[in-house]
HTML snippet that shows the backbone in 3Dmol.js (N, CA, C, O; Angstrom):
<script src="https://3Dmol.org/build/3Dmol-min.js"></script>
<div id="view" style="width:600px;height:400px;position:relative"></div>
<script>
const pdb = `
ATOM      1  N   MET A   1     -79.324 -81.784 -21.674  1.00  0.00           N
ATOM      2  CA  MET A   1     -78.271 -80.915 -22.131  1.00  0.00           C
ATOM      3  C   MET A   1     -77.132 -80.949 -21.111  1.00  0.00           C
ATOM      4  O   MET A   1     -77.369 -80.798 -19.912  1.00  0.00           O
ATOM      5  N   SER A   2     -75.927 -81.143 -21.571  1.00  0.00           N
ATOM      6  CA  SER A   2     -74.781 -81.195 -20.663  1.00  0.00           C
ATOM      7  C   SER A   2     -74.282 -79.782 -20.377  1.00  0.00           C
ATOM      8  O   SER A   2     -74.352 -78.896 -21.228  1.00  0.00           O
ATOM      9  N   ARG A   3     -73.783 -79.595 -19.172  1.00  0.00           N
ATOM     10  CA  ARG A   3     -73.275 -78.270 -18.811  1.00  0.00           C
ATOM     11  C   ARG A   3     -71.878 -78.089 -19.390  1.00  0.00           C
ATOM     12  O   ARG A   3     -71.120 -79.050 -19.519  1.00  0.00           O
ATOM     13  N   ASN A   4     -71.553 -76.883 -19.726  1.00  0.00           N
ATOM     14  CA  ASN A   4     -70.242 -76.585 -20.276  1.00  0.00           C
ATOM     15  C   ASN A   4     -69.328 -76.148 -19.134  1.00  0.00           C
ATOM     16  O   ASN A   4     -69.523 -75.080 -18.554  1.00  0.00           O
ATOM     17  N   VAL A   5     -68.344 -76.960 -18.816  1.00  0.00           N
ATOM     18  CA  VAL A   5     -67.434 -76.701 -17.707  1.00  0.00           C
ATOM     19  C   VAL A   5     -66.385 -75.676 -18.135  1.00  0.00           C
ATOM     20  O   VAL A   5     -65.871 -75.728 -19.253  1.00  0.00           O
ATOM     21  N   LYS A   6     -66.077 -74.751 -17.240  1.00  0.00           N
ATOM     22  CA  LYS A   6     -65.031 -73.753 -17.486  1.00  0.00           C
ATOM     23  C   LYS A   6     -63.763 -74.216 -16.775  1.00  0.00           C
ATOM     24  O   LYS A   6     -63.818 -74.755 -15.669  1.00  0.00           O
ATOM     25  N   TYR A   7     -62.622 -73.999 -17.426  1.00  0.00           N
ATOM     26  CA  TYR A   7     -61.332 -74.456 -16.902  1.00  0.00           C
ATOM     27  C   TYR A   7     -60.376 -73.291 -16.709  1.00  0.00           C
ATOM     28  O   TYR A   7     -60.462 -72.272 -17.395  1.00  0.00           O
ATOM     29  N   VAL A   8     -59.454 -73.465 -15.750  1.00  0.00           N
ATOM     30  CA  VAL A   8     -58.427 -72.470 -15.464  1.00  0.00           C
ATOM     31  C   VAL A   8     -57.096 -73.206 -15.354  1.00  0.00           C
ATOM     32  O   VAL A   8     -57.022 -74.294 -14.782  1.00  0.00           O
ATOM     33  N   GLN A   9     -56.043 -72.601 -15.909  1.00  0.00           N
ATOM     34  CA  GLN A   9     -54.717 -73.213 -15.811  1.00  0.00           C
ATOM     35  C   GLN A   9     -54.151 -72.945 -14.415  1.00  0.00           C
ATOM     36  O   GLN A   9     -54.148 -71.807 -13.946  1.00  0.00           O
ATOM     37  N   CYS A  10     -53.674 -74.003 -13.761  1.00  0.00           N
ATOM     38  CA  CYS A  10     -53.151 -73.890 -12.399  1.00  0.00           C
ATOM     39  C   CYS A  10     -51.796 -74.577 -12.282  1.00  0.00           C
ATOM     40  O   CYS A  10     -51.526 -75.572 -12.955  1.00  0.00           O
ATOM     41  N   ALA A  11     -50.947 -74.028 -11.411  1.00  0.00           N
ATOM     42  CA  ALA A  11     -49.681 -74.664 -11.057  1.00  0.00           C
ATOM     43  C   ALA A  11     -49.907 -75.371  -9.727  1.00  0.00           C
ATOM     44  O   ALA A  11     -50.446 -74.788  -8.786  1.00  0.00           O
ATOM     45  N   MET A  12     -49.487 -76.641  -9.657  1.00  0.00           N
ATOM     46  CA  MET A  12     -49.705 -77.450  -8.457  1.00  0.00           C
ATOM     47  C   MET A  12     -48.422 -78.149  -8.053  1.00  0.00           C
ATOM     48  O   MET A  12     -47.529 -78.369  -8.871  1.00  0.00           O
ATOM     49  N   ARG A  13     -48.344 -78.501  -6.756  1.00  0.00           N
ATOM     50  CA  ARG A  13     -47.170 -79.182  -6.229  1.00  0.00           C
ATOM     51  C   ARG A  13     -47.625 -80.306  -5.313  1.00  0.00           C
ATOM     52  O   ARG A  13     -48.655 -80.202  -4.646  1.00  0.00           O
ATOM     53  N   ARG A  14     -46.840 -81.389  -5.287  1.00  0.00           N
ATOM     54  CA  ARG A  14     -47.108 -82.530  -4.410  1.00  0.00           C
ATOM     55  C   ARG A  14     -45.798 -82.950  -3.768  1.00  0.00           C
ATOM     56  O   ARG A  14     -44.780 -83.080  -4.448  1.00  0.00           O
ATOM     57  N   SER A  15     -45.823 -83.162  -2.464  1.00  0.00           N
ATOM     58  CA  SER A  15     -44.617 -83.589  -1.746  1.00  0.00           C
ATOM     59  C   SER A  15     -44.384 -85.075  -1.967  1.00  0.00           C
ATOM     60  O   SER A  15     -45.316 -85.878  -1.951  1.00  0.00           O
ATOM     61  N   ILE A  16     -43.112 -85.423  -2.176  1.00  0.00           N
ATOM     62  CA  ILE A  16     -42.698 -86.818  -2.301  1.00  0.00           C
ATOM     63  C   ILE A  16     -41.471 -87.016  -1.416  1.00  0.00           C
ATOM     64  O   ILE A  16     -40.921 -86.050  -0.887  1.00  0.00           O
ATOM     65  N   ALA A  17     -41.052 -88.241  -1.260  1.00  0.00           N
ATOM     66  CA  ALA A  17     -39.867 -88.526  -0.447  1.00  0.00           C
ATOM     67  C   ALA A  17     -38.665 -87.780  -1.031  1.00  0.00           C
ATOM     68  O   ALA A  17     -38.313 -87.982  -2.193  1.00  0.00           O
ATOM     69  N   GLY A  18     -38.055 -86.944  -0.251  1.00  0.00           N
ATOM     70  CA  GLY A  18     -36.851 -86.242  -0.671  1.00  0.00           C
ATOM     71  C   GLY A  18     -37.097 -84.981  -1.475  1.00  0.00           C
ATOM     72  O   GLY A  18     -36.144 -84.419  -2.014  1.00  0.00           O
ATOM     73  N   GLY A  19     -38.340 -84.506  -1.583  1.00  0.00           N
ATOM     74  CA  GLY A  19     -38.577 -83.283  -2.338  1.00  0.00           C
ATOM     75  C   GLY A  19     -40.034 -83.094  -2.712  1.00  0.00           C
ATOM     76  O   GLY A  19     -40.943 -83.440  -1.957  1.00  0.00           O
ATOM     77  N   SER A  20     -40.232 -82.531  -3.904  1.00  0.00           N
ATOM     78  CA  SER A  20     -41.590 -82.302  -4.371  1.00  0.00           C
ATOM     79  C   SER A  20     -41.628 -82.378  -5.895  1.00  0.00           C
ATOM     80  O   SER A  20     -40.600 -82.311  -6.569  1.00  0.00           O
ATOM     81  N   VAL A  21     -42.840 -82.518  -6.411  1.00  0.00           N
ATOM     82  CA  VAL A  21     -43.069 -82.588  -7.854  1.00  0.00           C
ATOM     83  C   VAL A  21     -44.033 -81.467  -8.208  1.00  0.00           C
ATOM     84  O   VAL A  21     -44.971 -81.197  -7.457  1.00  0.00           O
ATOM     85  N   ARG A  22     -43.814 -80.813  -9.341  1.00  0.00           N
ATOM     86  CA  ARG A  22     -44.683 -79.723  -9.781  1.00  0.00           C
ATOM     87  C   ARG A  22     -45.297 -80.076 -11.123  1.00  0.00           C
ATOM     88  O   ARG A  22     -44.702 -80.790 -11.930  1.00  0.00           O
ATOM     89  N   THR A  23     -46.492 -79.564 -11.344  1.00  0.00           N
ATOM     90  CA  THR A  23     -47.149 -79.734 -12.629  1.00  0.00           C
ATOM     91  C   THR A  23     -48.034 -78.522 -12.894  1.00  0.00           C
ATOM     92  O   THR A  23     -48.422 -77.806 -11.971  1.00  0.00           O
ATOM     93  N   THR A  24     -48.344 -78.307 -14.157  1.00  0.00           N
ATOM     94  CA  THR A  24     -49.267 -77.262 -14.571  1.00  0.00           C
ATOM     95  C   THR A  24     -50.327 -77.916 -15.427  1.00  0.00           C
ATOM     96  O   THR A  24     -50.018 -78.694 -16.330  1.00  0.00           O
ATOM     97  N   SER A  25     -51.584 -77.598 -15.140  1.00  0.00           N
ATOM     98  CA  SER A  25     -52.671 -78.247 -15.851  1.00  0.00           C
ATOM     99  C   SER A  25     -53.915 -77.375 -15.824  1.00  0.00           C
ATOM    100  O   SER A  25     -54.065 -76.515 -14.956  1.00  0.00           O
ATOM    101  N   TYR A  26     -54.808 -77.603 -16.784  1.00  0.00           N
ATOM    102  CA  TYR A  26     -56.117 -76.971 -16.749  1.00  0.00           C
ATOM    103  C   TYR A  26     -57.021 -77.820 -15.869  1.00  0.00           C
ATOM    104  O   TYR A  26     -57.146 -79.027 -16.078  1.00  0.00           O
ATOM    105  N   ILE A  27     -57.651 -77.188 -14.884  1.00  0.00           N
ATOM    106  CA  ILE A  27     -58.579 -77.903 -14.003  1.00  0.00           C
ATOM    107  C   ILE A  27     -59.901 -77.138 -13.991  1.00  0.00           C
ATOM    108  O   ILE A  27     -59.923 -75.945 -14.295  1.00  0.00           O
ATOM    109  N   PRO A  28     -61.010 -77.811 -13.642  1.00  0.00           N
ATOM    110  CA  PRO A  28     -62.293 -77.106 -13.574  1.00  0.00           C
ATOM    111  C   PRO A  28     -62.217 -75.912 -12.618  1.00  0.00           C
ATOM    112  O   PRO A  28     -61.586 -75.979 -11.563  1.00  0.00           O
ATOM    113  N   GLN A  29     -62.871 -74.828 -13.013  1.00  0.00           N
ATOM    114  CA  GLN A  29     -62.806 -73.579 -12.259  1.00  0.00           C
ATOM    115  C   GLN A  29     -63.243 -73.752 -10.804  1.00  0.00           C
ATOM    116  O   GLN A  29     -62.713 -73.076  -9.922  1.00  0.00           O
ATOM    117  N   GLU A  30     -64.194 -74.638 -10.539  1.00  0.00           N
ATOM    118  CA  GLU A  30     -64.677 -74.821  -9.171  1.00  0.00           C
ATOM    119  C   GLU A  30     -63.603 -75.362  -8.225  1.00  0.00           C
ATOM    120  O   GLU A  30     -63.708 -75.182  -7.012  1.00  0.00           O
ATOM    121  N   PHE A  31     -62.564 -76.026  -8.767  1.00  0.00           N
ATOM    122  CA  PHE A  31     -61.477 -76.573  -7.952  1.00  0.00           C
ATOM    123  C   PHE A  31     -60.241 -75.670  -7.938  1.00  0.00           C
ATOM    124  O   PHE A  31     -59.289 -75.942  -7.207  1.00  0.00           O
ATOM    125  N   ALA A  32     -60.246 -74.613  -8.728  1.00  0.00           N
ATOM    126  CA  ALA A  32     -59.072 -73.752  -8.896  1.00  0.00           C
ATOM    127  C   ALA A  32     -59.008 -72.689  -7.810  1.00  0.00           C
ATOM    128  O   ALA A  32     -59.274 -71.514  -8.063  1.00  0.00           O
ATOM    129  N   LYS A  33     -58.659 -73.103  -6.611  1.00  0.00           N
ATOM    130  CA  LYS A  33     -58.526 -72.200  -5.470  1.00  0.00           C
ATOM    131  C   LYS A  33     -57.153 -72.431  -4.836  1.00  0.00           C
ATOM    132  O   LYS A  33     -56.794 -73.569  -4.533  1.00  0.00           O
ATOM    133  N   VAL A  34     -56.385 -71.354  -4.634  1.00  0.00           N
ATOM    134  CA  VAL A  34     -55.050 -71.470  -4.045  1.00  0.00           C
ATOM    135  C   VAL A  34     -55.156 -72.134  -2.670  1.00  0.00           C
ATOM    136  O   VAL A  34     -55.981 -71.757  -1.837  1.00  0.00           O
ATOM    137  N   GLY A  35     -54.293 -73.136  -2.458  1.00  0.00           N
ATOM    138  CA  GLY A  35     -54.258 -73.862  -1.194  1.00  0.00           C
ATOM    139  C   GLY A  35     -55.129 -75.103  -1.168  1.00  0.00           C
ATOM    140  O   GLY A  35     -55.035 -75.904  -0.238  1.00  0.00           O
ATOM    141  N   ARG A  36     -55.964 -75.272  -2.162  1.00  0.00           N
ATOM    142  CA  ARG A  36     -56.841 -76.447  -2.195  1.00  0.00           C
ATOM    143  C   ARG A  36     -56.037 -77.699  -2.516  1.00  0.00           C
ATOM    144  O   ARG A  36     -55.149 -77.665  -3.368  1.00  0.00           O
ATOM    145  N   VAL A  37     -56.338 -78.799  -1.842  1.00  0.00           N
ATOM    146  CA  VAL A  37     -55.646 -80.066  -2.068  1.00  0.00           C
ATOM    147  C   VAL A  37     -56.528 -80.920  -2.969  1.00  0.00           C
ATOM    148  O   VAL A  37     -57.703 -81.138  -2.673  1.00  0.00           O
ATOM    149  N   LEU A  38     -55.952 -81.405  -4.078  1.00  0.00           N
ATOM    150  CA  LEU A  38     -56.699 -82.135  -5.095  1.00  0.00           C
ATOM    151  C   LEU A  38     -56.151 -83.540  -5.312  1.00  0.00           C
ATOM    152  O   LEU A  38     -55.040 -83.871  -4.897  1.00  0.00           O
ATOM    153  N   ARG A  39     -56.955 -84.339  -5.966  1.00  0.00           N
ATOM    154  CA  ARG A  39     -56.541 -85.666  -6.424  1.00  0.00           C
ATOM    155  C   ARG A  39     -56.586 -85.613  -7.952  1.00  0.00           C
ATOM    156  O   ARG A  39     -57.638 -85.361  -8.540  1.00  0.00           O
ATOM    157  N   LEU A  40     -55.430 -85.854  -8.595  1.00  0.00           N
ATOM    158  CA  LEU A  40     -55.339 -85.804 -10.053  1.00  0.00           C
ATOM    159  C   LEU A  40     -55.102 -87.189 -10.614  1.00  0.00           C
ATOM    160  O   LEU A  40     -54.500 -88.044  -9.964  1.00  0.00           O
ATOM    161  N   ARG A  41     -55.580 -87.402 -11.823  1.00  0.00           N
ATOM    162  CA  ARG A  41     -55.394 -88.697 -12.473  1.00  0.00           C
ATOM    163  C   ARG A  41     -54.051 -88.715 -13.206  1.00  0.00           C
ATOM    164  O   ARG A  41     -53.710 -87.788 -13.941  1.00  0.00           O
ATOM    165  N   ASP A  42     -53.301 -89.795 -12.984  1.00  0.00           N
ATOM    166  CA  ASP A  42     -52.007 -90.025 -13.625  1.00  0.00           C
ATOM    167  C   ASP A  42     -52.159 -91.251 -14.515  1.00  0.00           C
ATOM    168  O   ASP A  42     -52.726 -92.259 -14.092  1.00  0.00           O
ATOM    169  N   ASP A  43     -51.661 -91.175 -15.737  1.00  0.00           N
ATOM    170  CA  ASP A  43     -51.792 -92.296 -16.668  1.00  0.00           C
ATOM    171  C   ASP A  43     -51.193 -93.581 -16.115  1.00  0.00           C
ATOM    172  O   ASP A  43     -51.716 -94.666 -16.370  1.00  0.00           O
ATOM    173  N   ASN A  44     -50.109 -93.474 -15.363  1.00  0.00           N
ATOM    174  CA  ASN A  44     -49.415 -94.664 -14.861  1.00  0.00           C
ATOM    175  C   ASN A  44     -49.949 -95.149 -13.515  1.00  0.00           C
ATOM    176  O   ASN A  44     -50.065 -96.355 -13.296  1.00  0.00           O
ATOM    177  N   ALA A  45     -50.273 -94.234 -12.620  1.00  0.00           N
ATOM    178  CA  ALA A  45     -50.583 -94.610 -11.237  1.00  0.00           C
ATOM    179  C   ALA A  45     -52.056 -94.490 -10.875  1.00  0.00           C
ATOM    180  O   ALA A  45     -52.410 -94.721  -9.719  1.00  0.00           O
ATOM    181  N   GLY A  46     -52.920 -94.142 -11.807  1.00  0.00           N
ATOM    182  CA  GLY A  46     -54.325 -93.932 -11.464  1.00  0.00           C
ATOM    183  C   GLY A  46     -54.506 -92.573 -10.822  1.00  0.00           C
ATOM    184  O   GLY A  46     -53.935 -91.589 -11.292  1.00  0.00           O
ATOM    185  N   TRP A  47     -55.294 -92.497  -9.748  1.00  0.00           N
ATOM    186  CA  TRP A  47     -55.530 -91.247  -9.041  1.00  0.00           C
ATOM    187  C   TRP A  47     -54.466 -91.029  -7.975  1.00  0.00           C
ATOM    188  O   TRP A  47     -54.148 -91.938  -7.209  1.00  0.00           O
ATOM    189  N   VAL A  48     -53.915 -89.811  -7.930  1.00  0.00           N
ATOM    190  CA  VAL A  48     -52.857 -89.475  -6.984  1.00  0.00           C
ATOM    191  C   VAL A  48     -53.325 -88.302  -6.121  1.00  0.00           C
ATOM    192  O   VAL A  48     -53.663 -87.237  -6.637  1.00  0.00           O
ATOM    193  N   ASP A  49     -53.339 -88.510  -4.806  1.00  0.00           N
ATOM    194  CA  ASP A  49     -53.751 -87.473  -3.851  1.00  0.00           C
ATOM    195  C   ASP A  49     -52.597 -86.541  -3.523  1.00  0.00           C
ATOM    196  O   ASP A  49     -51.436 -86.851  -3.788  1.00  0.00           O
ATOM    197  N   GLY A  50     -52.930 -85.396  -2.945  1.00  0.00           N
ATOM    198  CA  GLY A  50     -51.920 -84.517  -2.368  1.00  0.00           C
ATOM    199  C   GLY A  50     -51.442 -83.378  -3.240  1.00  0.00           C
ATOM    200  O   GLY A  50     -50.462 -82.725  -2.882  1.00  0.00           O
ATOM    201  N   TRP A  51     -52.081 -83.102  -4.370  1.00  0.00           N
ATOM    202  CA  TRP A  51     -51.670 -81.978  -5.213  1.00  0.00           C
ATOM    203  C   TRP A  51     -52.244 -80.695  -4.624  1.00  0.00           C
ATOM    204  O   TRP A  51     -53.459 -80.572  -4.463  1.00  0.00           O
ATOM    205  N   VAL A  52     -51.371 -79.737  -4.301  1.00  0.00           N
ATOM    206  CA  VAL A  52     -51.787 -78.467  -3.707  1.00  0.00           C
ATOM    207  C   VAL A  52     -51.723 -77.385  -4.783  1.00  0.00           C
ATOM    208  O   VAL A  52     -50.695 -77.204  -5.435  1.00  0.00           O
ATOM    209  N   VAL A  53     -52.836 -76.667  -4.959  1.00  0.00           N
ATOM    210  CA  VAL A  53     -52.889 -75.581  -5.943  1.00  0.00           C
ATOM    211  C   VAL A  53     -52.077 -74.415  -5.403  1.00  0.00           C
ATOM    212  O   VAL A  53     -52.376 -73.883  -4.334  1.00  0.00           O
ATOM    213  N   GLU A  54     -51.036 -74.013  -6.154  1.00  0.00           N
ATOM    214  CA  GLU A  54     -50.168 -72.913  -5.723  1.00  0.00           C
ATOM    215  C   GLU A  54     -50.459 -71.611  -6.451  1.00  0.00           C
ATOM    216  O   GLU A  54     -50.280 -70.530  -5.891  1.00  0.00           O
ATOM    217  N   CYS A  55     -50.908 -71.713  -7.695  1.00  0.00           N
ATOM    218  CA  CYS A  55     -51.124 -70.526  -8.511  1.00  0.00           C
ATOM    219  C   CYS A  55     -52.293 -70.788  -9.452  1.00  0.00           C
ATOM    220  O   CYS A  55     -52.385 -71.857 -10.056  1.00  0.00           O
ATOM    221  N   VAL A  56     -53.186 -69.807  -9.573  1.00  0.00           N
ATOM    222  CA  VAL A  56     -54.344 -69.928 -10.455  1.00  0.00           C
ATOM    223  C   VAL A  56     -54.233 -68.859 -11.535  1.00  0.00           C
ATOM    224  O   VAL A  56     -54.039 -67.681 -11.233  1.00  0.00           O
ATOM    225  N   GLY A  57     -54.356 -69.271 -12.790  1.00  0.00           N
ATOM    226  CA  GLY A  57     -54.267 -68.336 -13.906  1.00  0.00           C
ATOM    227  C   GLY A  57     -55.463 -67.405 -13.984  1.00  0.00           C
ATOM    228  O   GLY A  57     -56.463 -67.608 -13.296  1.00  0.00           O
ATOM    229  N   ASP A  58     -55.357 -66.378 -14.829  1.00  0.00           N
ATOM    230  CA  ASP A  58     -56.408 -65.370 -14.985  1.00  0.00           C
ATOM    231  C   ASP A  58     -57.413 -65.722 -16.076  1.00  0.00           C
ATOM    232  O   ASP A  58     -58.551 -65.254 -16.045  1.00  0.00           O
ATOM    233  N   VAL A  59     -57.005 -66.538 -17.032  1.00  0.00           N
ATOM    234  CA  VAL A  59     -57.835 -66.818 -18.194  1.00  0.00           C
ATOM    235  C   VAL A  59     -58.737 -68.016 -17.934  1.00  0.00           C
ATOM    236  O   VAL A  59     -58.271 -69.078 -17.521  1.00  0.00           O
ATOM    237  N   ILE A  60     -60.030 -67.839 -18.177  1.00  0.00           N
ATOM    238  CA  ILE A  60     -61.012 -68.910 -18.039  1.00  0.00           C
ATOM    239  C   ILE A  60     -61.356 -69.403 -19.437  1.00  0.00           C
ATOM    240  O   ILE A  60     -61.656 -68.607 -20.327  1.00  0.00           O
ATOM    241  N   VAL A  61     -61.311 -70.723 -19.628  1.00  0.00           N
ATOM    242  CA  VAL A  61     -61.500 -71.320 -20.944  1.00  0.00           C
ATOM    243  C   VAL A  61     -62.681 -72.288 -20.896  1.00  0.00           C
ATOM    244  O   VAL A  61     -62.833 -73.049 -19.940  1.00  0.00           O
ATOM    245  N   GLU A  62     -63.507 -72.251 -21.925  1.00  0.00           N
ATOM    246  CA  GLU A  62     -64.596 -73.218 -22.050  1.00  0.00           C
ATOM    247  C   GLU A  62     -63.994 -74.591 -22.334  1.00  0.00           C
ATOM    248  O   GLU A  62     -62.916 -74.686 -22.920  1.00  0.00           O
ATOM    249  N   GLY A  63     -64.683 -75.650 -21.925  1.00  0.00           N
ATOM    250  CA  GLY A  63     -64.183 -77.009 -22.098  1.00  0.00           C
ATOM    251  C   GLY A  63     -63.859 -77.369 -23.532  1.00  0.00           C
ATOM    252  O   GLY A  63     -62.904 -78.104 -23.783  1.00  0.00           O
ATOM    253  N   ASP A  64     -64.642 -76.861 -24.483  1.00  0.00           N
ATOM    254  CA  ASP A  64     -64.391 -77.186 -25.887  1.00  0.00           C
ATOM    255  C   ASP A  64     -63.258 -76.352 -26.489  1.00  0.00           C
ATOM    256  O   ASP A  64     -62.871 -76.571 -27.636  1.00  0.00           O
ATOM    257  N   GLN A  65     -62.729 -75.403 -25.725  1.00  0.00           N
ATOM    258  CA  GLN A  65     -61.634 -74.553 -26.193  1.00  0.00           C
ATOM    259  C   GLN A  65     -60.290 -74.896 -25.555  1.00  0.00           C
ATOM    260  O   GLN A  65     -59.307 -74.188 -25.772  1.00  0.00           O
ATOM    261  N   LEU A  66     -60.237 -75.976 -24.770  1.00  0.00           N
ATOM    262  CA  LEU A  66     -58.982 -76.371 -24.124  1.00  0.00           C
ATOM    263  C   LEU A  66     -57.930 -76.716 -25.167  1.00  0.00           C
ATOM    264  O   LEU A  66     -58.240 -77.382 -26.154  1.00  0.00           O
ATOM    265  N   PRO A  67     -56.692 -76.276 -24.967  1.00  0.00           N
ATOM    266  CA  PRO A  67     -55.634 -76.637 -25.905  1.00  0.00           C
ATOM    267  C   PRO A  67     -55.353 -78.139 -25.851  1.00  0.00           C
ATOM    268  O   PRO A  67     -55.360 -78.741 -24.778  1.00  0.00           O
ATOM    269  N   ASP A  68     -55.109 -78.725 -26.997  1.00  0.00           N
ATOM    270  CA  ASP A  68     -54.799 -80.153 -27.098  1.00  0.00           C
ATOM    271  C   ASP A  68     -53.298 -80.296 -27.275  1.00  0.00           C
ATOM    272  O   ASP A  68     -52.778 -80.094 -28.372  1.00  0.00           O
ATOM    273  N   SER A  69     -52.590 -80.648 -26.191  1.00  0.00           N
ATOM    274  CA  SER A  69     -51.128 -80.710 -26.248  1.00  0.00           C
ATOM    275  C   SER A  69     -50.646 -81.793 -27.213  1.00  0.00           C
ATOM    276  O   SER A  69     -49.614 -81.618 -27.862  1.00  0.00           O
ATOM    277  N   HIS A  70     -51.367 -82.900 -27.319  1.00  0.00           N
ATOM    278  CA  HIS A  70     -50.953 -83.964 -28.233  1.00  0.00           C
ATOM    279  C   HIS A  70     -51.015 -83.485 -29.688  1.00  0.00           C
ATOM    280  O   HIS A  70     -50.136 -83.790 -30.494  1.00  0.00           O
ATOM    281  N   LYS A  71     -52.052 -82.742 -30.001  1.00  0.00           N
ATOM    282  CA  LYS A  71     -52.196 -82.200 -31.354  1.00  0.00           C
ATOM    283  C   LYS A  71     -51.094 -81.168 -31.635  1.00  0.00           C
ATOM    284  O   LYS A  71     -50.531 -81.137 -32.729  1.00  0.00           O
ATOM    285  N   ALA A  72     -50.792 -80.323 -30.636  1.00  0.00           N
ATOM    286  CA  ALA A  72     -49.752 -79.306 -30.797  1.00  0.00           C
ATOM    287  C   ALA A  72     -48.386 -79.948 -31.027  1.00  0.00           C
ATOM    288  O   ALA A  72     -47.623 -79.489 -31.877  1.00  0.00           O
ATOM    289  N   ILE A  73     -48.071 -81.004 -30.280  1.00  0.00           N
ATOM    290  CA  ILE A  73     -46.788 -81.701 -30.446  1.00  0.00           C
ATOM    291  C   ILE A  73     -46.709 -82.343 -31.821  1.00  0.00           C
ATOM    292  O   ILE A  73     -45.680 -82.266 -32.493  1.00  0.00           O
ATOM    293  N   LYS A  74     -47.798 -82.976 -32.237  1.00  0.00           N
ATOM    294  CA  LYS A  74     -47.843 -83.624 -33.555  1.00  0.00           C
ATOM    295  C   LYS A  74     -47.640 -82.604 -34.667  1.00  0.00           C
ATOM    296  O   LYS A  74     -46.879 -82.856 -35.602  1.00  0.00           O
ATOM    297  N   ASN A  75     -48.311 -81.449 -34.581  1.00  0.00           N
ATOM    298  CA  ASN A  75     -48.148 -80.401 -35.590  1.00  0.00           C
ATOM    299  C   ASN A  75     -46.722 -79.848 -35.592  1.00  0.00           C
ATOM    300  O   ASN A  75     -46.165 -79.568 -36.653  1.00  0.00           O
ATOM    301  N   HIS A  76     -46.134 -79.691 -34.405  1.00  0.00           N
ATOM    302  CA  HIS A  76     -44.757 -79.201 -34.323  1.00  0.00           C
ATOM    303  C   HIS A  76     -43.798 -80.175 -35.010  1.00  0.00           C
ATOM    304  O   HIS A  76     -42.931 -79.763 -35.780  1.00  0.00           O
ATOM    305  N   ARG A  77     -43.959 -81.458 -34.726  1.00  0.00           N
ATOM    306  CA  ARG A  77     -43.085 -82.461 -35.343  1.00  0.00           C
ATOM    307  C   ARG A  77     -43.219 -82.476 -36.857  1.00  0.00           C
ATOM    308  O   ARG A  77     -42.226 -82.623 -37.569  1.00  0.00           O
ATOM    309  N   LYS A  78     -44.433 -82.327 -37.347  1.00  0.00           N
ATOM    310  CA  LYS A  78     -44.643 -82.296 -38.798  1.00  0.00           C
ATOM    311  C   LYS A  78     -43.977 -81.073 -39.421  1.00  0.00           C
ATOM    312  O   LYS A  78     -43.347 -81.172 -40.474  1.00  0.00           O
ATOM    313  N   SER A  79     -44.120 -79.917 -38.765  1.00  0.00           N
ATOM    314  CA  SER A  79     -43.590 -78.686 -39.339  1.00  0.00           C
ATOM    315  C   SER A  79     -42.067 -78.588 -39.255  1.00  0.00           C
ATOM    316  O   SER A  79     -41.454 -77.903 -40.074  1.00  0.00           O
ATOM    317  N   THR A  80     -41.447 -79.256 -38.284  1.00  0.00           N
ATOM    318  CA  THR A  80     -39.990 -79.170 -38.137  1.00  0.00           C
ATOM    319  C   THR A  80     -39.255 -80.370 -38.710  1.00  0.00           C
ATOM    320  O   THR A  80     -38.027 -80.369 -38.788  1.00  0.00           O
ATOM    321  N   GLY A  81     -39.995 -81.390 -39.109  1.00  0.00           N
ATOM    322  CA  GLY A  81     -39.359 -82.586 -39.637  1.00  0.00           C
ATOM    323  C   GLY A  81     -38.905 -83.557 -38.563  1.00  0.00           C
ATOM    324  O   GLY A  81     -38.236 -84.544 -38.868  1.00  0.00           O
ATOM    325  N   ASP A  82     -39.257 -83.294 -37.310  1.00  0.00           N
ATOM    326  CA  ASP A  82     -38.859 -84.187 -36.215  1.00  0.00           C
ATOM    327  C   ASP A  82     -39.510 -85.558 -36.315  1.00  0.00           C
ATOM    328  O   ASP A  82     -39.030 -86.515 -35.708  1.00  0.00           O
ATOM    329  N   SER A  83     -40.604 -85.667 -37.079  1.00  0.00           N
ATOM    330  CA  SER A  83     -41.297 -86.950 -37.177  1.00  0.00           C
ATOM    331  C   SER A  83     -40.747 -87.811 -38.310  1.00  0.00           C
ATOM    332  O   SER A  83     -41.120 -88.975 -38.449  1.00  0.00           O
ATOM    333  N   ALA A  84     -39.853 -87.232 -39.124  1.00  0.00           N
ATOM    334  CA  ALA A  84     -39.271 -87.986 -40.240  1.00  0.00           C
ATOM    335  C   ALA A  84     -38.311 -89.049 -39.719  1.00  0.00           C
ATOM    336  O   ALA A  84     -37.632 -88.825 -38.717  1.00  0.00           O
ATOM    337  N   PRO A  85     -38.242 -90.204 -40.384  1.00  0.00           N
ATOM    338  CA  PRO A  85     -37.313 -91.246 -39.949  1.00  0.00           C
ATOM    339  C   PRO A  85     -35.870 -90.745 -40.004  1.00  0.00           C
ATOM    340  O   PRO A  85     -35.504 -89.976 -40.893  1.00  0.00           O
ATOM    341  N   ARG A  86     -35.080 -91.177 -39.069  1.00  0.00           N
ATOM    342  CA  ARG A  86     -33.672 -90.760 -39.030  1.00  0.00           C
ATOM    343  C   ARG A  86     -32.856 -91.614 -40.003  1.00  0.00           C
ATOM    344  O   ARG A  86     -33.075 -92.818 -40.141  1.00  0.00           O
ATOM    345  N   LEU A  87     -31.938 -90.971 -40.652  1.00  0.00           N
ATOM    346  CA  LEU A  87     -31.060 -91.683 -41.582  1.00  0.00           C
ATOM    347  C   LEU A  87     -29.786 -92.094 -40.862  1.00  0.00           C
ATOM    348  O   LEU A  87     -29.194 -91.295 -40.138  1.00  0.00           O
ATOM    349  N   LEU A  88     -29.370 -93.319 -41.055  1.00  0.00           N
ATOM    350  CA  LEU A  88     -28.145 -93.808 -40.444  1.00  0.00           C
ATOM    351  C   LEU A  88     -26.951 -93.361 -41.282  1.00  0.00           C
ATOM    352  O   LEU A  88     -26.996 -93.400 -42.512  1.00  0.00           O
ATOM    353  N   ALA A  89     -25.917 -92.949 -40.627  1.00  0.00           N
ATOM    354  CA  ALA A  89     -24.736 -92.450 -41.339  1.00  0.00           C
ATOM    355  C   ALA A  89     -23.820 -93.568 -41.745  1.00  0.00           C
ATOM    356  O   ALA A  89     -22.778 -93.322 -42.354  1.00  0.00           O
TER     357      ALA A  89
END
`;
const viewer = $3Dmol.createViewer("view");
viewer.addModel(pdb, "pdb");
viewer.setStyle({}, {cartoon: {color: "spectrum"}});
viewer.zoomTo();
viewer.render();
</script>
């Protein structure tokens, strides 16, 4: 039987040349501690070190209840007509 991981939404920051980059993501609750330095997976660059947890949310979510941003974007486009082909004038 697989364990059901609990997730918490966290705001994180990573220093880069000339500034910093911020992101918000759901991460496993065991890693959601302010000040903790994490390695996150990036679709383009693989694993990226140096993400510092700055803020931890209050809501704990079961793994099967995580919001699916791709599904939400797809539903939004369908409901607003953004996915329809553009007509040339």
